[in-house]
PALUMGU-414602 format. One record per atom (N, C-alpha, C): residue number from 1; residue in one letter; atom name; x, y, z. Coordinates in Angstrom, 3 decimals, always signed. Example, Ala and Ser with C-alpha at 12.3 -4.5 7.8 and 13.67 -1.06 7.14 Angstrom:
<mifis>
i,aa,at,x,y,z
1,A,N,+13.190,-5.690,+7.800
1,A,CA,+12.300,-4.500,+7.800
1,A,C,+13.200,-3.300,+7.800
2,S,N,+12.850,-2.250,+7.080
2,S,CA,+13.670,-1.060,+7.140
2,S,C,+12.900,+0.030,+7.870
</mifis>
This chain:
<mifis>
i,aa,at,x,y,z
1,X,N,+115.465,+114.058,+85.965
1,X,CA,+114.336,+113.199,+86.271
1,X,C,+113.075,+113.906,+85.771
2,X,N,+112.214,+113.157,+85.143
2,X,CA,+110.976,+113.732,+84.620
2,X,C,+110.033,+114.098,+85.759
3,X,N,+109.106,+115.005,+85.472
3,X,CA,+108.116,+115.392,+86.473
3,X,C,+107.279,+114.210,+86.916
4,X,N,+106.913,+113.344,+85.958
4,X,CA,+106.097,+112.174,+86.288
4,X,C,+106.841,+111.270,+87.259
5,X,N,+108.124,+111.032,+87.000
5,X,CA,+108.916,+110.160,+87.870
5,X,C,+109.083,+110.776,+89.254
6,X,N,+109.286,+112.095,+89.316
6,X,CA,+109.401,+112.777,+90.607
6,X,C,+108.110,+112.623,+91.405
7,X,N,+106.971,+112.810,+90.747
7,X,CA,+105.680,+112.653,+91.422
7,X,C,+105.508,+111.225,+91.932
8,X,N,+105.857,+110.253,+91.111
8,X,CA,+105.718,+108.856,+91.511
8,X,C,+106.640,+108.540,+92.691
9,X,N,+107.869,+109.039,+92.666
9,X,CA,+108.804,+108.813,+93.776
9,X,C,+108.277,+109.416,+95.080
10,X,N,+107.693,+110.616,+95.000
10,X,CA,+107.120,+111.247,+96.195
10,X,C,+105.942,+110.441,+96.728
11,X,N,+105.091,+109.943,+95.847
11,X,CA,+103.935,+109.155,+96.282
11,X,C,+104.365,+107.822,+96.892
12,X,N,+105.396,+107.205,+96.337
12,X,CA,+105.913,+105.955,+96.909
12,X,C,+106.488,+106.225,+98.302
13,X,N,+107.239,+107.318,+98.443
13,X,CA,+107.797,+107.675,+99.754
13,X,C,+106.677,+107.959,+100.757
14,X,N,+105.620,+108.648,+100.316
14,X,CA,+104.491,+108.925,+101.204
14,X,C,+103.782,+107.633,+101.586
15,X,N,+103.598,+106.736,+100.635
15,X,CA,+102.961,+105.450,+100.921
15,X,C,+103.764,+104.679,+101.975
16,X,N,+105.083,+104.676,+101.841
16,X,CA,+105.935,+104.006,+102.828
16,X,C,+105.813,+104.670,+104.198
17,X,N,+105.773,+106.002,+104.235
17,X,CA,+105.622,+106.720,+105.505
17,X,C,+104.264,+106.420,+106.132
18,X,N,+103.217,+106.317,+105.323
18,X,CA,+101.893,+105.975,+105.848
18,X,C,+101.910,+104.588,+106.484
19,X,N,+102.627,+103.661,+105.872
19,X,CA,+102.730,+102.310,+106.432
19,X,C,+103.488,+102.324,+107.760
20,X,N,+104.524,+103.137,+107.848
20,X,CA,+105.306,+103.227,+109.082
20,X,C,+104.470,+103.824,+110.211
21,X,N,+103.733,+104.879,+109.920
21,X,CA,+103.001,+105.610,+110.955
21,X,C,+101.584,+105.104,+111.166
22,X,N,+101.125,+104.184,+110.323
22,X,CA,+99.780,+103.630,+110.477
22,X,C,+99.659,+102.828,+111.759
23,X,N,+98.452,+102.668,+112.230
23,X,CA,+98.206,+101.990,+113.512
23,X,C,+98.818,+100.595,+113.571
24,X,N,+98.600,+99.800,+112.545
24,X,CA,+99.095,+98.421,+112.540
24,X,C,+100.275,+98.237,+111.600
25,X,N,+100.785,+99.313,+111.047
25,X,CA,+101.874,+99.212,+110.096
25,X,C,+101.425,+98.790,+108.714
26,X,N,+100.126,+98.574,+108.536
26,X,CA,+99.594,+98.171,+107.234
26,X,C,+98.395,+99.054,+106.933
27,X,N,+98.352,+99.581,+105.739
27,X,CA,+97.199,+100.363,+105.322
27,X,C,+96.707,+99.828,+103.993
28,X,N,+95.463,+100.081,+103.701
28,X,CA,+94.885,+99.695,+102.418
28,X,C,+95.102,+100.856,+101.464
29,X,N,+96.104,+100.743,+100.617
29,X,CA,+96.430,+101.841,+99.712
29,X,C,+96.796,+101.280,+98.356
30,X,N,+96.874,+102.149,+97.399
30,X,CA,+97.288,+101.731,+96.075
30,X,C,+97.673,+102.914,+95.225
31,X,N,+98.726,+102.740,+94.450
31,X,CA,+99.123,+103.763,+93.497
31,X,C,+98.308,+103.566,+92.236
32,X,N,+97.739,+104.633,+91.733
32,X,CA,+96.915,+104.586,+90.536
32,X,C,+97.443,+105.608,+89.546
33,X,N,+96.902,+105.547,+88.352
33,X,CA,+97.269,+106.537,+87.349
33,X,C,+96.024,+106.891,+86.562
34,X,N,+95.763,+108.171,+86.450
34,X,CA,+94.674,+108.660,+85.610
34,X,C,+95.331,+109.501,+84.533
35,X,N,+95.294,+109.010,+83.301
35,X,CA,+96.035,+109.684,+82.242
35,X,C,+97.510,+109.624,+82.562
36,X,N,+98.150,+110.771,+82.613
36,X,CA,+99.570,+110.841,+82.963
36,X,C,+99.789,+111.222,+84.417
37,X,N,+98.719,+111.277,+85.189
37,X,CA,+98.826,+111.765,+86.556
37,X,C,+98.817,+110.613,+87.560
38,X,N,+99.961,+110.354,+88.225
38,X,CA,+99.948,+109.332,+89.276
38,X,C,+99.256,+109.868,+90.524
39,X,N,+98.596,+108.994,+91.246
39,X,CA,+97.947,+109.374,+92.501
39,X,C,+97.994,+108.203,+93.458
40,X,N,+97.863,+108.502,+94.724
40,X,CA,+97.836,+107.497,+95.776
40,X,C,+96.445,+107.521,+96.379
41,X,N,+95.824,+106.355,+96.474
41,X,CA,+94.487,+106.247,+97.053
41,X,C,+94.603,+105.460,+98.352
42,X,N,+94.144,+106.074,+99.444
42,X,CA,+94.181,+105.445,+100.765
42,X,C,+92.771,+105.547,+101.337
43,X,N,+92.021,+104.459,+101.243
43,X,CA,+90.635,+104.492,+101.711
43,X,C,+89.841,+105.534,+100.956
44,X,N,+89.338,+106.542,+101.673
44,X,CA,+88.557,+107.596,+101.032
44,X,C,+89.387,+108.861,+100.788
45,X,N,+90.704,+108.712,+100.742
45,X,CA,+91.599,+109.846,+100.533
45,X,C,+92.364,+109.639,+99.227
46,X,N,+92.371,+110.681,+98.391
46,X,CA,+93.114,+110.661,+97.129
46,X,C,+94.214,+111.707,+97.246
47,X,N,+95.462,+111.298,+96.972
47,X,CA,+96.605,+112.195,+97.122
47,X,C,+97.291,+112.343,+95.771
48,X,N,+97.481,+113.595,+95.364
48,X,CA,+98.181,+113.913,+94.121
48,X,C,+99.347,+114.834,+94.460
49,X,N,+100.297,+114.950,+93.544
49,X,CA,+101.405,+115.885,+93.712
49,X,C,+101.176,+117.040,+92.746
50,X,N,+101.164,+118.243,+93.292
50,X,CA,+101.053,+119.462,+92.480
50,X,C,+102.195,+120.371,+92.888
51,X,N,+103.174,+120.519,+92.018
51,X,CA,+104.332,+121.344,+92.346
51,X,C,+105.049,+120.791,+93.564
52,X,N,+105.286,+121.636,+94.579
52,X,CA,+106.020,+121.191,+95.768
52,X,C,+105.126,+120.666,+96.891
53,X,N,+103.899,+120.274,+96.572
53,X,CA,+102.969,+119.894,+97.645
53,X,C,+102.145,+118.669,+97.276
54,X,N,+101.666,+117.996,+98.321
54,X,CA,+100.664,+116.946,+98.157
54,X,C,+99.295,+117.611,+98.245
55,X,N,+98.414,+117.293,+97.324
55,X,CA,+97.029,+117.749,+97.399
55,X,C,+96.224,+116.561,+97.900
56,X,N,+95.608,+116.721,+99.065
56,X,CA,+94.895,+115.641,+99.743
56,X,C,+93.399,+115.918,+99.636
57,X,N,+92.688,+115.029,+98.939
57,X,CA,+91.249,+115.187,+98.756
57,X,C,+90.537,+114.065,+99.488
58,X,N,+89.667,+114.429,+100.403
58,X,CA,+88.843,+113.439,+101.109
58,X,C,+87.526,+113.319,+100.360
59,X,N,+87.068,+112.083,+100.181
59,X,CA,+85.848,+111.846,+99.411
59,X,C,+84.823,+111.089,+100.242
60,X,N,+83.580,+111.120,+99.771
60,X,CA,+82.554,+110.291,+100.407
60,X,C,+82.544,+108.930,+99.725
61,X,N,+81.604,+108.086,+100.099
61,X,CA,+81.568,+106.723,+99.554
61,X,C,+81.272,+106.681,+98.059
62,X,N,+80.810,+107.799,+97.491
62,X,CA,+80.516,+107.849,+96.058
62,X,C,+81.662,+108.464,+95.259
63,X,N,+82.712,+108.906,+95.941
63,X,CA,+83.854,+109.509,+95.268
63,X,C,+83.745,+111.011,+95.092
64,X,N,+82.697,+111.616,+95.660
64,X,CA,+82.550,+113.069,+95.584
64,X,C,+83.460,+113.726,+96.617
65,X,N,+84.143,+114.790,+96.206
65,X,CA,+85.081,+115.476,+97.094
65,X,C,+84.351,+116.158,+98.242
66,X,N,+84.846,+115.937,+99.455
66,X,CA,+84.302,+116.589,+100.644
66,X,C,+85.192,+117.739,+101.097
67,X,N,+86.504,+117.531,+101.028
67,X,CA,+87.446,+118.580,+101.427
67,X,C,+88.756,+118.373,+100.686
68,X,N,+89.507,+119.459,+100.582
68,X,CA,+90.807,+119.394,+99.909
68,X,C,+91.786,+120.255,+100.700
69,X,N,+92.943,+119.666,+101.010
69,X,CA,+93.993,+120.401,+101.717
69,X,C,+95.314,+120.184,+100.995
70,X,N,+96.296,+120.979,+101.366
70,X,CA,+97.636,+120.826,+100.790
70,X,C,+98.632,+120.594,+101.914
71,X,N,+99.569,+119.709,+101.658
71,X,CA,+100.642,+119.398,+102.608
71,X,C,+101.969,+119.507,+101.868
72,X,N,+102.957,+120.092,+102.504
72,X,CA,+104.278,+120.201,+101.885
72,X,C,+104.824,+118.809,+101.588
73,X,N,+105.382,+118.643,+100.402
73,X,CA,+105.907,+117.335,+99.996
73,X,C,+107.348,+117.126,+100.448
74,X,N,+107.953,+118.143,+101.067
74,X,CA,+109.352,+117.995,+101.469
74,X,C,+109.532,+117.147,+102.726
75,X,N,+108.466,+116.899,+103.484
75,X,CA,+108.543,+116.040,+104.670
75,X,C,+107.404,+115.026,+104.613
76,X,N,+107.681,+113.855,+104.028
76,X,CA,+106.620,+112.856,+103.840
76,X,C,+106.120,+112.297,+105.165
77,X,N,+106.970,+112.266,+106.190
77,X,CA,+106.531,+111.728,+107.479
77,X,C,+105.528,+112.666,+108.152
78,X,N,+105.771,+113.965,+108.094
78,X,CA,+104.810,+114.928,+108.649
78,X,C,+103.506,+114.881,+107.864
79,X,N,+103.597,+114.775,+106.542
79,X,CA,+102.389,+114.685,+105.717
79,X,C,+101.615,+113.414,+106.042
80,X,N,+102.316,+112.300,+106.218
80,X,CA,+101.650,+111.030,+106.544
80,X,C,+100.934,+111.122,+107.885
81,X,N,+101.590,+111.693,+108.879
81,X,CA,+100.957,+111.835,+110.196
81,X,C,+99.708,+112.695,+110.104
82,X,N,+99.780,+113.785,+109.335
82,X,CA,+98.615,+114.661,+109.175
82,X,C,+97.471,+113.920,+108.484
83,X,N,+97.775,+113.176,+107.439
83,X,CA,+96.743,+112.425,+106.712
83,X,C,+96.093,+111.397,+107.628
84,X,N,+96.898,+110.697,+108.412
84,X,CA,+96.360,+109.662,+109.296
84,X,C,+95.541,+110.239,+110.447
85,X,N,+95.919,+111.398,+110.954
85,X,CA,+95.188,+111.954,+112.093
85,X,C,+93.915,+112.674,+111.677
86,X,N,+93.800,+113.030,+110.412
86,X,CA,+92.598,+113.746,+109.975
86,X,C,+91.665,+112.878,+109.151
87,X,N,+91.968,+111.593,+109.025
87,X,CA,+91.080,+110.742,+108.215
87,X,C,+90.088,+110.007,+109.073
</mifis>
């Protein structure tokens, strides 16, 4: 499996976990692609895959980065809960 496909599969799994753990079961999210890099955008949070981890960047209303954290990509449910509780 290519690296791009692995990243996309992880982001899809994370998106599904976010929907499961979200307050109403529905979140405003979307998979995007910048160049060859897939990313998941959830409100003011941009999530990318770098190696074995999700890189979670919180932005302001203008898209400027406010903070950046890393979450292990091996447990998408734990990562989803962390993203939802810190947003």
